[in-house]
C-alpha positions as CSV (number, residue, x, y, z in Angstrom):
1,M,0.0,0.0,0.0
2,K,1.2,3.5,-0.9
3,R,2.0,5.8,2.1
4,I,1.7,9.6,2.3
5,A,3.2,11.6,5.1
6,V,0.8,14.5,6.0
7,L,2.2,17.5,7.8
8,N,-0.7,19.4,9.1
9,D,-2.6,20.3,12.3
10,L,-5.2,18.2,14.1
11,S,-8.4,20.2,14.8
12,G,-11.1,18.6,16.9
13,M,-13.9,20.7,15.4
14,G,-14.1,22.1,11.9
15,K,-13.5,19.1,9.5
16,C,-10.2,20.4,8.2
17,S,-6.5,19.6,8.1
18,L,-5.8,16.0,9.3
19,T,-9.5,15.2,10.0
20,A,-10.2,15.9,6.4
21,A,-7.1,14.4,4.9
22,I,-7.0,11.1,6.7
23,P,-10.4,9.7,5.6
24,V,-9.9,10.8,2.0
25,L,-6.5,9.2,1.7
26,S,-7.7,6.1,3.5
27,V,-10.7,5.5,1.3
28,M,-8.6,6.1,-1.8
29,G,-6.4,3.2,-0.8
30,V,-3.5,5.1,0.7
31,Q,-2.1,4.9,4.2
32,A,-2.0,8.4,5.8
33,C,1.0,8.9,8.1
34,P,0.3,12.1,10.0
35,L,2.9,14.3,11.5
36,P,0.9,16.9,13.5
37,T,2.2,20.4,13.6
38,A,-0.3,21.4,16.4
39,V,-3.4,20.0,18.2
40,L,-6.4,22.3,18.4
41,S,-9.7,22.1,20.2
42,A,-11.2,23.6,17.0
43,Q,-10.0,25.2,13.8
44,T,-9.0,28.8,14.1
45,G,-12.1,30.2,12.4
46,F,-14.1,29.6,15.6
47,P,-14.4,32.5,18.1
48,S,-12.5,30.5,20.7
49,Y,-10.0,27.6,20.5
50,Y,-7.1,26.1,22.4
51,C,-3.9,25.3,20.4
52,D,-1.1,23.0,21.6
53,D,1.8,23.9,19.3
54,Y,3.9,20.9,18.2
55,T,6.8,22.8,16.6
56,D,9.3,21.7,19.3
57,R,8.2,18.0,18.8
58,M,8.4,17.8,15.1
59,D,12.1,17.1,15.1
60,I,11.6,14.3,17.6
61,L,8.9,12.6,15.4
62,M,11.2,13.0,12.4
63,D,14.1,11.4,14.2
64,E,12.0,8.4,15.2
65,W,10.7,8.0,11.6
66,Q,14.3,8.0,10.4
67,K,15.2,5.2,12.9
68,M,12.3,3.2,11.4
69,R,13.7,3.8,7.8
70,F,10.5,5.4,6.8
71,H,10.2,5.9,3.0
72,P,6.9,7.7,2.0
73,D,5.5,7.5,-1.5
74,G,4.2,11.0,-1.1
75,I,4.5,14.0,1.2
76,Y,1.7,16.5,1.6
77,T,2.1,19.8,3.5
78,G,-0.9,21.9,4.5
79,F,-1.4,24.7,7.1
80,L,1.9,25.8,8.8
81,A,1.7,28.2,11.6
82,D,4.9,30.1,11.1
83,A,8.2,30.4,9.3
84,L,9.8,27.9,11.7
85,Q,7.2,25.2,10.8
86,A,7.7,25.9,7.1
87,E,11.5,25.5,7.7
88,K,10.9,22.1,9.4
89,A,8.6,21.0,6.5
90,V,11.5,21.7,4.1
91,D,13.8,19.7,6.5
92,F,11.3,16.8,6.5
93,I,11.2,16.7,2.7
94,Q,15.0,16.8,2.4
95,R,15.2,13.9,4.9
96,F,12.6,11.6,3.6
97,K,12.1,12.4,-0.1
98,S,13.6,10.0,-2.6
99,T,13.6,10.3,-6.4
100,E,10.2,8.5,-6.5
101,T,8.5,10.5,-3.8
102,K,5.8,12.8,-4.9
103,V,5.4,16.1,-3.0
104,L,2.3,18.3,-2.9
105,V,2.4,21.6,-1.1
106,D,-0.7,23.6,-0.3
107,P,0.8,27.0,0.5
108,V,-1.9,28.1,3.1
109,M,-1.4,31.9,3.7
110,G,-4.6,33.7,2.9
111,D,-7.8,33.9,0.9
112,D,-10.1,36.5,-0.8
113,G,-7.5,39.2,-1.0
114,E,-6.5,39.0,2.7
115,E,-3.7,37.3,4.6
116,Y,-4.4,34.9,7.4
117,S,-3.5,36.0,10.9
118,V,-0.4,33.8,10.9
119,Y,1.0,35.5,7.8
120,T,4.4,37.2,7.9
121,E,6.8,38.0,5.1
122,E,9.2,35.5,6.7
123,L,6.6,32.8,6.4
124,C,6.1,33.7,2.7
125,E,9.8,33.5,2.0
126,K,10.0,30.1,3.6
127,M,6.9,29.0,1.7
128,R,8.7,29.9,-1.5
129,I,11.6,27.6,-0.6
130,L,9.1,24.9,0.3
131,V,7.1,25.0,-2.9
132,Q,10.4,24.5,-4.9
133,E,10.5,21.0,-3.4
134,A,7.0,20.2,-4.7
135,A,5.8,18.3,-7.8
136,V,2.3,20.0,-7.4
137,I,1.2,23.2,-5.6
138,T,-2.4,24.2,-4.9
139,P,-2.6,27.9,-4.1
140,N,-5.8,29.9,-4.3
141,V,-5.5,33.3,-6.2
142,T,-4.5,35.2,-3.0
143,E,-1.8,32.7,-2.2
144,A,-0.6,32.6,-5.8
145,L,-0.1,36.4,-5.7
146,L,1.6,36.2,-2.3
147,L,4.1,33.7,-3.6
148,L,4.9,35.9,-6.5
149,Y,4.7,39.4,-5.0
150,G,4.5,39.3,-1.2
151,S,1.9,41.1,0.9
152,R,2.1,44.6,-0.6
153,G,2.3,43.4,-4.2
154,M,-0.6,41.0,-3.6
155,H,-2.9,43.9,-2.4
156,T,-1.9,46.0,-5.4
157,E,-2.7,43.2,-7.8
158,W,-5.9,42.3,-6.0
159,Q,-7.2,45.8,-6.5
160,K,-6.7,45.5,-10.2
161,L,-8.8,42.3,-10.4
162,A,-11.9,44.1,-9.2
163,D,-12.0,46.2,-12.4
164,L,-11.4,43.3,-14.9
165,S,-14.1,41.7,-17.1
166,T,-14.6,38.0,-16.7
167,E,-12.5,37.3,-19.8
168,A,-9.7,39.6,-18.6
169,L,-9.8,38.1,-15.1
170,L,-9.4,34.5,-16.5
171,E,-6.6,35.6,-18.8
172,Y,-4.8,37.3,-15.8
173,I,-5.1,34.1,-13.8
174,Q,-3.7,32.1,-16.7
175,Q,-0.7,34.4,-16.8
176,T,-0.3,34.1,-13.1
177,G,-0.3,30.3,-13.4
178,R,2.3,30.4,-16.1
179,L,4.5,32.6,-13.9
180,L,4.2,30.3,-10.9
181,T,4.9,27.2,-13.0
182,E,8.0,28.7,-14.5
183,K,9.3,30.3,-11.3
184,F,8.9,27.2,-9.0
185,Q,9.1,24.4,-11.6
186,A,6.0,22.7,-10.2
187,E,2.6,21.8,-11.7
188,T,0.3,24.5,-10.3
189,V,-3.4,24.2,-9.6
190,I,-4.9,27.6,-8.8
191,T,-8.1,26.8,-6.8
192,G,-11.4,28.4,-6.0
193,I,-11.6,31.0,-8.8
194,S,-15.0,32.7,-8.6
195,H,-16.5,34.2,-11.8
196,E,-19.5,34.3,-14.0
197,S,-20.1,32.2,-17.1
198,E,-21.2,33.8,-20.4
199,D,-24.9,33.3,-19.5
200,G,-24.4,35.0,-16.1
201,Q,-24.3,31.9,-13.9
202,K,-22.0,31.9,-10.9
203,C,-19.1,29.5,-11.4
204,I,-16.1,28.2,-9.4
205,S,-13.1,27.1,-11.4
206,N,-9.7,25.5,-10.9
207,L,-6.8,26.2,-13.4
208,I,-4.3,23.4,-13.9
209,C,-1.0,24.8,-15.2
210,Q,1.6,22.4,-16.6
211,K,4.8,23.1,-18.5
212,N,3.2,23.3,-21.9
213,S,-0.5,23.4,-21.2
214,Q,-3.3,24.9,-19.1
215,T,-6.7,23.3,-18.4
216,W,-9.8,24.7,-16.8
217,I,-12.1,22.6,-14.6
218,T,-15.4,24.5,-13.9
219,T,-18.6,23.8,-12.0
220,K,-21.6,25.8,-10.8
221,K,-20.9,27.8,-7.6
222,E,-23.1,27.0,-4.6
223,G,-22.8,28.4,-1.1
224,G,-19.9,30.3,0.2
225,S,-16.4,29.4,1.7
226,Y,-16.3,26.4,4.0
227,S,-13.6,25.2,6.3
228,G,-11.6,22.3,5.0
229,T,-12.5,22.3,1.3
230,G,-8.9,23.0,0.3
231,D,-7.7,20.2,2.5
232,L,-10.1,17.7,1.0
233,F,-9.3,18.9,-2.6
234,A,-5.5,18.6,-2.0
235,S,-5.9,15.2,-0.4
236,V,-7.7,13.8,-3.5
237,L,-5.0,15.1,-5.7
238,C,-2.2,13.8,-3.5
239,A,-3.7,10.3,-3.3
240,D,-4.0,10.1,-7.1
241,M,-0.6,11.6,-7.6
242,V,1.3,8.8,-5.9
243,K,-0.6,6.4,-8.1
244,G,0.4,8.1,-11.2
245,R,-3.1,9.3,-12.2
246,D,-3.8,12.2,-14.6
247,I,-4.0,15.5,-12.8
248,A,-7.0,16.8,-14.8
249,L,-9.0,13.7,-14.0
250,S,-8.0,14.1,-10.3
251,V,-9.1,17.7,-10.2
252,Q,-12.4,16.8,-11.8
253,K,-12.9,14.0,-9.2
254,A,-12.2,16.4,-6.4
255,V,-14.5,19.0,-7.8
256,N,-17.4,16.5,-8.1
257,F,-16.8,15.2,-4.6
258,L,-16.7,18.7,-3.1
259,A,-19.8,19.9,-5.0
260,K,-22.0,17.2,-3.4
261,G,-20.7,17.9,0.1
262,I,-21.2,21.7,-0.4
263,H,-24.7,21.1,-1.7
264,D,-25.7,19.2,1.4
265,A,-24.0,21.8,3.7
266,V,-26.0,24.6,2.0
267,K,-29.2,22.5,2.2
268,E,-28.7,21.8,6.0
269,G,-27.6,25.4,6.7
270,T,-24.2,24.3,8.1
271,D,-22.1,27.0,9.5
272,R,-19.0,27.6,7.4
273,N,-16.7,26.9,10.3
274,E,-18.1,23.4,10.7
275,G,-17.0,22.4,7.2
276,I,-19.0,20.5,4.5
277,C,-21.0,17.3,4.6
278,F,-18.4,15.2,2.8
279,E,-18.6,11.9,4.7
280,T,-21.7,10.6,2.8
281,Y,-19.7,10.7,-0.4
282,L,-16.4,9.2,0.6
283,Y,-17.4,5.9,-1.0
284,E,-17.3,7.6,-4.4
285,L,-13.6,8.1,-4.0
286,A,-12.9,4.5,-3.1
287,D,-10.2,2.9,-5.3
288,R,-11.2,-0.7,-6.0
289,R,-8.3,-1.4,-8.2
290,R,-5.6,-3.7,-6.7
C-alpha cells in the first residue's frame, strides 16, 4: 500500500487539516501517516479555541521515523503556523524524499485578498523555498499572488482584479499560473476561482498549469467558503498523484466530490466553520483497483 506523510494540524472541530485528509487518503487506498504540527480544540475560524503547538516536537517525530527507515511514496504539507514550521517542513522533505517521492504543497497563507492572521513576510519567503520541493502546488488566487509578489504586491494586484471583465480576469489568472509554474518548476493548480459564465451563472473554477498546457475545470458555484475544502481537494490530488493518475482527472474527481458535500451543507444550513458534509460521499472516492 502507498503511504503519504501528511504535515498538518489536528483540529477537533471544523472538518479540516488532518481530520479531512486522513479519511480521504484512506478511502482512496493510501495509508495516511500524520505528522501533527499542532493539536487544536477547534480550527482557528471559531471564536474560541485552544492550540497546543507541536513545533518543538516535530524534530523528535522525524528522528523516530528516520530510525524506522520510513520511506513515504508521497509528502503533503498543509497549514503551517509560522516560518519555523515551514522550515521544518523543508527539512522533512529533504530527509525523507527519494527520487520516486511525490510532494504536494498547499501554501496556506490567505484567501479572498486577505492574509491569514499567521502570515508574515518571513513565512512567505520560507513557503517559496518549500514549494520548490513540490511536484504540485495548490494555491488559491490570493496565495498565488503572495508567492509571486509578497503582501504589498498582492494587495496592489488584487485591487486591479476588481475592475477586470470575466474574460480579462481569467486571462490574468492564466498568466499568473504560467509565472508560478516557471518560477517554481512545479505543476500548479490555482483553486477556488469565482467568476460568471457567459450566461451570467455563478461558477467556481480551478486552473491546472503544466509546463506546456493549461486546463480549466469549472462547475456551478453554490454556497460560500467552507472550512476544510482546500484540504479535501489537495488530499484527493495527492492520493491520485502517488498512483500516477492524470492530474486533470484528479481535479475533476475532487470538484465533483466537493460539490456534493457543499450542496448538502447549504441544504442543511451548516455554519462555514463546521465544514462540509463530505462523509456521505467518501465511498465515491474508493479505489477498488488492486
